[in-house]
N, C-alpha and C positions, 0 to 999 in steps of 0.2 A: 504494500499500499504506499509505503514511503516513496519509492521510486516512481510510482504512478502519479503521486502528488507533485513530485519534483518535475516530472515531464509536463504535467498540466500547467504548472506555474511558469515554466519556461515558455511554453506555447502561447499561453494567454498574455504573458508579459511582452512577448515579441509582437503579438498582434496589437495590443494596446499602445505600446511605445511606438510602433510603426504608424499608427493612426495619428498620434500626437506629433510625430515628426513630419507627416505629410501635410498636416494643417498649419504647422508653425516651422520651427527650425530644429536642427539637431541640438543646438545649445539649450533650447527650452526643454527638449526631450530629456536631456541629461539632468537639467535642474529638477524637473518633476520626478525623475527616477531617484535622485539623491534625496529629495524631500520625502518621498514615500519610505525610502530606506531608513532615514532618520526617525520618522514617525514609528516605524515598526521596531527599531531598536529601543526607543523610549518606552513603548508599550511592553516589550518583552522585559526590560529592566524593571518596570513597575510590577509586572507579574511576578518576577523572581523575588522582589522585595516584599510583596504582600503575601507571598505564599506561606511564609512561616511567621509565627508570632514574635519571635525574638529578633527579627530583622537580620538574621545571620543565615539567610536562605542559600547563599552561594556555597558555603561550606556544608550545609545540610544536604544540598543537592548532590555534591560530589561524594559525600559519605553514603548517600542513598545509592548512588551508582556503583560504588565499591561493594556494598552489601549485596546488590542484585547480581553482580558478576560472580560472587563466591558461591 
C-alpha cells in the first residue's frame, strides 16, 4: 500500500504542478511546491509534538520503532 500511495502522489503531483506551470511560470510552480512542502512539514511536526503528553514524542517514536523491530 505504501508504494501505491507513493506512485499516486507522484502522478497527481506531476499533473497538478504541470497545470500550475502551464497557467503561470515554472518559478511560480516551484514557489507553490515549496509552500505546500513547508505546510506539510509544519503539520507533521505539530502531529509529532501533540502525539505524546510529555512533549518528548520524537524520542518516544524512535523507542517505539526499536521495540517493534525486536
